[in-house]
C-alpha positions as a printed NumPy array, in Angstrom:
array([[144.188,  85.942, 152.3  ],
       [141.254,  88.256, 150.467],
       [141.779,  91.008, 147.252],
       [143.746,  93.584, 148.991],
       [146.455,  91.639, 150.412],
       [146.976,  90.779, 147.181],
       [147.312,  95.045, 146.604],
       [143.438,  94.964, 144.995],
       [141.941,  97.492, 147.089],
       [138.065,  97.133, 145.655],
       [136.343,  99.558, 147.741],
       [138.7  , 102.848, 147.408],
       [138.005, 101.503, 143.215],
       [134.551, 102.835, 144.229],
       [134.998, 106.157, 146.246],
       [137.307, 106.721, 143.298],
       [134.316, 105.883, 141.133],
       [131.966, 108.501, 143.222],
       [134.855, 111.179, 143.849],
       [134.535, 111.326, 139.621],
       [130.773, 111.55 , 138.912],
       [130.603, 114.889, 139.199],
       [133.405, 115.572, 136.763],
       [131.985, 112.834, 134.298],
       [128.272, 114.331, 134.298],
       [129.561, 117.402, 133.336],
       [130.43 , 116.291, 130.736],
       [127.054, 115.128, 129.603],
       [125.057, 115.788, 126.896],
       [121.433, 115.275, 125.861],
       [121.241, 112.291, 124.727],
       [123.038, 110.405, 127.046],
       [120.533, 107.993, 128.722],
       [121.188, 107.034, 132.584],
       [124.691, 107.218, 134.448],
       [127.52 , 106.626, 135.922],
       [127.923, 102.939, 137.323],
       [126.352, 100.891, 134.789],
       [128.435,  97.772, 132.971],
       [127.655,  99.996, 129.241],
       [127.144, 103.822, 128.481],
       [124.164, 104.012, 127.202],
       [123.468, 107.133, 124.136],
       [120.099, 108.015, 122.135],
       [121.943, 108.618, 118.39 ],
       [120.626, 112.605, 117.686],
       [118.265, 113.457, 115.525],
       [118.117, 114.999, 112.156],
       [119.943, 112.925, 109.817],
       [118.759, 111.533, 106.727],
       [122.33 , 109.129, 106.678],
       [124.335, 108.781, 109.782],
       [127.518, 107.237, 109.225],
       [129.516, 106.698, 113.197],
       [133.149, 107.797, 112.899],
       [135.312, 106.005, 115.989],
       [138.776, 106.366, 116.814],
       [140.887, 105.175, 119.428],
       [144.537, 106.008, 121.005],
       [146.809, 106.643, 124.101],
       [149.118, 109.209, 124.992],
       [152.491, 107.495, 124.84 ],
       [155.434, 108.676, 126.855],
       [154.41 , 111.737, 127.74 ],
       [153.242, 109.589, 130.698],
       [156.403, 109.279, 131.76 ],
       [156.939, 113.059, 132.114],
       [153.604, 114.272, 134.329],
       [154.85 , 111.063, 136.364],
       [157.983, 112.2  , 136.861],
       [156.935, 116.164, 137.526],
       [153.664, 114.455, 139.351],
       [151.366, 116.564, 137.28 ],
       [148.847, 114.727, 135.712],
       [146.186, 117.837, 134.682],
       [146.99 , 118.179, 130.77 ],
       [147.102, 114.311, 130.058],
       [143.486, 114.2  , 129.924],
       [142.86 , 116.549, 127.691],
       [145.41 , 114.573, 125.304],
       [143.956, 111.576, 125.302],
       [140.465, 113.114, 124.98 ],
       [142.595, 115.251, 121.325],
       [144.082, 111.909, 120.153],
       [141.152, 110.802, 119.117],
       [138.455, 113.381, 119.034],
       [140.633, 115.392, 116.194],
       [141.133, 111.704, 114.023],
       [137.841, 111.227, 114.125],
       [137.579, 115.142, 113.307],
       [139.122, 114.753, 110.026],
       [135.692, 112.724, 108.187],
       [133.566, 115.466, 109.17 ],
       [132.297, 113.864, 112.224],
       [131.455, 115.261, 115.751],
       [132.501, 113.161, 117.853],
       [129.484, 112.399, 120.132],
       [131.21 , 110.712, 123.153],
       [134.409, 109.061, 124.881],
       [135.323, 106.711, 127.219],
       [138.48 , 105.954, 129.075],
       [140.502, 102.878, 130.258],
       [143.26 , 103.857, 133.219],
       [145.547, 100.667, 134.083],
       [147.592, 102.051, 137.14 ],
       [149.57 ,  99.644, 139.796],
       [148.257, 101.357, 142.518],
       [144.992, 103.943, 142.669],
       [145.805, 107.03 , 143.72 ],
       [142.911, 108.798, 144.433],
       [143.821, 112.27 , 143.814],
       [146.095, 111.602, 141.939],
       [143.848, 109.906, 139.026],
       [140.983, 112.758, 139.851],
       [143.632, 114.486, 138.194],
       [143.998, 112.991, 135.339],
       [140.038, 112.54 , 135.084],
       [139.876, 116.503, 135.416],
       [141.57 , 116.225, 132.642],
       [139.673, 113.951, 130.111],
       [136.379, 116.003, 131.573],
       [138.067, 118.67 , 130.691],
       [138.937, 117.946, 126.61 ],
       [135.688, 116.264, 126.241],
       [134.356, 119.809, 126.978],
       [136.369, 121.433, 124.882],
       [135.199, 118.537, 121.817],
       [131.352, 118.481, 122.838],
       [131.793, 115.471, 123.247],
       [130.335, 113.603, 126.336],
       [132.708, 111.367, 128.525],
       [130.23 , 108.332, 128.625],
       [131.951, 106.135, 130.682],
       [135.983, 104.072, 131.834],
       [137.632, 101.381, 133.009],
       [139.666, 101.6  , 135.548],
       [142.052,  99.32 , 136.476],
       [143.853,  98.344, 139.53 ],
       [147.349,  95.944, 138.578],
       [149.751,  95.874, 141.001],
       [152.983,  94.193, 139.802],
       [152.07 ,  95.229, 136.552],
       [152.274,  98.548, 136.834],
       [154.829, 100.416, 139.05 ],
       [153.714, 102.786, 142.537],
       [152.274, 105.521, 140.908],
       [152.694, 104.538, 137.44 ],
       [150.157, 104.361, 135.065],
       [148.481, 104.143, 132.18 ],
       [145.541, 105.929, 129.4  ],
       [143.326, 104.107, 126.056],
       [140.603, 106.04 , 124.614],
       [138.237, 105.589, 122.3  ],
       [135.782, 108.045, 121.361],
       [132.831, 107.765, 118.69 ],
       [131.469, 110.101, 116.628],
       [128.59 , 110.837, 113.673],
       [128.615, 112.681, 110.194],
       [125.441, 112.58 , 107.213],
       [127.212, 110.318, 104.497],
       [126.806, 112.417, 101.871],
       [128.448, 115.183, 104.197],
       [131.931, 112.802, 105.197],
       [135.016, 113.644, 104.025],
       [137.396, 110.39 , 102.438],
       [139.884, 111.789, 100.037],
       [137.706, 112.222,  96.992],
       [136.649, 115.682,  96.64 ],
       [140.298, 117.291,  97.101],
       [141.639, 118.414,  93.481],
       [144.594, 119.559,  92.216],
       [145.525, 123.178,  92.756],
       [143.39 , 123.236,  96.315],
       [145.596, 124.996,  99.566],
       [146.229, 123.292, 102.345],
       [145.698, 125.922, 106.007],
       [147.433, 124.887, 108.516],
       [146.096, 124.948, 112.282],
       [149.312, 125.321, 114.708],
       [149.556, 123.652, 117.623],
       [150.216, 124.117, 120.821],
       [153.722, 122.436, 120.749],
       [154.469, 118.302, 120.125],
       [150.818, 117.618, 120.978],
       [151.797, 113.354, 122.135],
       [154.244, 112.441, 119.61 ],
       [158.008, 111.67 , 120.005],
       [158.004, 111.917, 123.341],
       [160.83 , 109.384, 123.717],
       [162.91 , 110.954, 121.222],
       [161.725, 114.306, 123.681],
       [163.082, 112.034, 126.772],
       [166.173, 111.081, 124.349],
       [167.034, 114.584, 124.118],
       [167.422, 115.098, 127.9  ],
       [167.921, 112.581, 128.91 ],
       [170.852, 112.448, 127.119],
       [172.289, 116.129, 127.502],
       [172.185, 116.134, 130.893],
       [169.527, 118.718, 130.862],
       [166.587, 118.714, 133.889],
       [162.909, 118.815, 133.041],
       [162.807, 122.069, 135.451],
       [166.414, 123.691, 133.386],
       [164.476, 126.948, 131.565],
       [166.229, 127.243, 128.065],
       [166.729, 130.448, 126.937],
       [164.282, 129.084, 123.638],
       [161.332, 128.306, 125.658],
       [160.649, 132.359, 127.09 ],
       [161.232, 131.467, 131.061],
       [158.802, 128.003, 131.099],
       [160.72 , 125.045, 132.237],
       [161.223, 121.601, 130.161],
       [159.134, 119.684, 131.247],
       [156.26 , 122.522, 131.165],
       [156.662, 123.155, 128.18 ],
       [156.21 , 119.647, 126.503],
       [153.24 , 118.661, 128.747],
       [151.662, 122.057, 127.02 ],
       [148.518, 119.54 , 125.98 ],
       [147.436, 118.47 , 122.782],
       [144.865, 121.411, 121.082],
       [141.905, 120.256, 120.239],
       [140.044, 121.858, 116.942],
       [136.575, 120.041, 116.701],
       [134.577, 123.198, 117.979],
       [136.579, 125.344, 114.938],
       [136.753, 122.905, 112.429],
       [132.815, 122.077, 112.782],
       [132.294, 125.889, 113.258],
       [133.686, 126.167, 109.431],
       [132.276, 123.877, 107.733],
       [128.591, 125.635, 109.411],
       [129.917, 128.566, 108.199],
       [130.123, 127.457, 104.57 ],
       [134.008, 126.785, 103.974],
       [134.06 , 124.058, 101.281],
       [136.381, 121.82 , 102.685],
       [137.78 , 119.296, 100.826],
       [139.885, 117.345, 103.259],
       [141.648, 117.569, 106.524],
       [144.645, 115.82 , 108.264],
       [145.459, 115.245, 112.072],
       [149.306, 115.64 , 112.495],
       [150.333, 112.931, 114.197],
       [153.059, 110.265, 114.628],
       [155.377, 110.678, 111.826],
       [154.212, 114.282, 111.609],
       [153.811, 116.367, 107.966],
       [155.03 , 113.974, 105.316],
       [152.969, 110.727, 106.635],
       [149.957, 112.01 , 107.715],
       [148.773, 114.673, 105.006],
       [148.971, 112.756, 102.271],
       [146.752, 110.385, 104.107],
       [144.128, 112.672, 103.176],
       [144.748, 112.926,  98.858],
       [142.78 , 111.228,  96.85 ],
       [144.765, 109.107,  93.697],
       [146.847, 110.669,  91.897],
       [147.655, 112.91 ,  93.451],
       [150.082, 115.047,  96.445],
       [150.549, 117.477,  98.476],
       [153.512, 120.157,  98.236],
       [154.644, 122.088, 101.09 ],
       [156.749, 125.521, 101.722],
       [158.073, 124.645, 104.946],
       [159.188, 129.015, 105.723],
       [154.953, 129.72 , 105.29 ],
       [154.937, 129.274, 108.675],
       [155.949, 129.474, 112.236],
       [158.215, 127.09 , 113.672],
       [157.456, 127.406, 117.794],
       [161.333, 127.949, 118.906],
       [161.261, 124.052, 121.196],
       [161.356, 122.518, 118.595],
       [164.57 , 124.966, 117.25 ],
       [166.418, 123.967, 120.86 ],
       [165.026, 119.997, 120.308],
       [167.121, 120.005, 117.33 ],
       [170.308, 121.597, 118.717],
       [170.25 , 119.795, 121.894],
       [169.908, 116.578, 120.112],
       [171.843, 117.124, 116.688],
       [168.481, 115.959, 115.265],
       [168.341, 116.396, 111.349],
       [165.571, 118.178, 109.849],
       [164.106, 115.363, 108.37 ],
       [163.76 , 113.956, 110.99 ],
       [162.278, 116.533, 113.412],
       [159.559, 116.964, 110.31 ],
       [159.374, 112.731, 110.48 ],
       [159.226, 112.848, 114.221],
       [156.961, 115.812, 115.447],
       [154.765, 118.295, 113.765],
       [156.865, 121.365, 113.543],
       [154.11 , 123.717, 114.532],
       [151.247, 122.325, 112.787],
       [148.51 , 120.105, 114.491],
       [145.721, 119.895, 112.213],
       [145.095, 120.637, 108.563],
       [142.514, 121.851, 106.526],
       [142.049, 121.301, 101.912],
       [140.165, 123.761, 100.648],
       [139.401, 125.904,  97.426],
       [141.445, 128.842,  96.492],
       [139.557, 131.525,  96.781],
       [138.301, 130.339, 100.237],
       [141.713, 130.617, 101.813],
       [141.474, 134.148, 102.899],
       [137.948, 133.742, 104.345],
       [139.405, 130.124, 106.152],
       [142.65 , 132.33 , 107.97 ],
       [140.511, 134.52 , 109.185],
       [137.963, 132.465, 110.593],
       [140.707, 130.063, 113.042],
       [142.606, 133.246, 113.483],
       [139.181, 134.597, 115.517],
       [138.781, 131.238, 117.33 ],
       [142.172, 131.706, 118.952],
       [144.191, 130.092, 116.12 ],
       [146.81 , 130.937, 114.098],
       [146.279, 129.971, 110.668],
       [148.741, 129.536, 107.238],
       [148.381, 128.815, 103.774],
       [151.336, 125.717, 103.767],
       [151.175, 124.289, 100.624],
       [149.26 , 122.917,  98.274],
       [147.702, 119.653,  95.748],
       [149.913, 118.951,  93.057],
       [149.156, 115.293,  90.14 ],
       [151.463, 113.104,  91.714],
       [151.615, 109.583,  93.376],
       [150.725, 110.434,  97.909],
       [153.625, 111.853,  98.452],
       [154.764, 115.69 ,  99.791],
       [157.002, 117.8  ,  98.987],
       [159.233, 120.387, 100.614],
       [159.366, 123.656,  98.078],
       [157.876, 126.95 ,  97.416],
       [154.372, 126.636,  95.336]])
């Protein structure tokens, strides 16, 4: 017997690396040292920093992968993988420098996983981050044929004096909500349960989906906010804090960026909630509270800044093709999120 008899094809793994080499190289920044294939990726820190701080983040895509595998559409989940990591790092004011991925599968399917890596490369380009390396693990008996899982890791950099940690936030600051592209990569277990229990097909296209199928709608990749937000900082916007709205929605994530003795009050009528969320609430009989505690409800990222910069901020993000809304205000409190007019 040999390794192939046990279900692991080493030669196929080598061929896969050769197939994705150009995709990986297309993301490289000038600071990348060497190429693909070493035991570790090497990256030289950018110049111009007095006290550079490295900010790291890691995440996965979750059960959104199930939908991709059911529909045999694998070109977007790599964007989700990158987005979930780089958007987190961005909240500290950091620029993502490089990204690494881990792909585990039952049997290596080169065409399938090349689509996945192509999505990762696209996400890295959208974030300005180099795809520095990765690992592909063929694990027969652990994953079924056709199944795979993804994890990612990124490192960013920020000047220590410009790092956002909540201490800059002031009572009276305004929260600017940046539109999501849908559910992003959170709450998909509930989405799948609603589709399954309701007897729906992923290829159905209900009226509220504007001609798109259920599956296509929920495979829409996570929006990557890095370049528009970094451009806002360079343009002189006095950003005091940022929040990436992921699992737990606005109630859990938005208060995380506040300072001591602060809370935030938001008006849920201040932005347009995409119709897919209405469909989920109706099809699954999901309460408003559960919806807000599970999904981003159309707000994928929040920037907090002084009131006099609200109009400038909204204009900036709209010029970047991201709908933006003044959704709330920082108030005195103990770290909670309050719904209501402000």
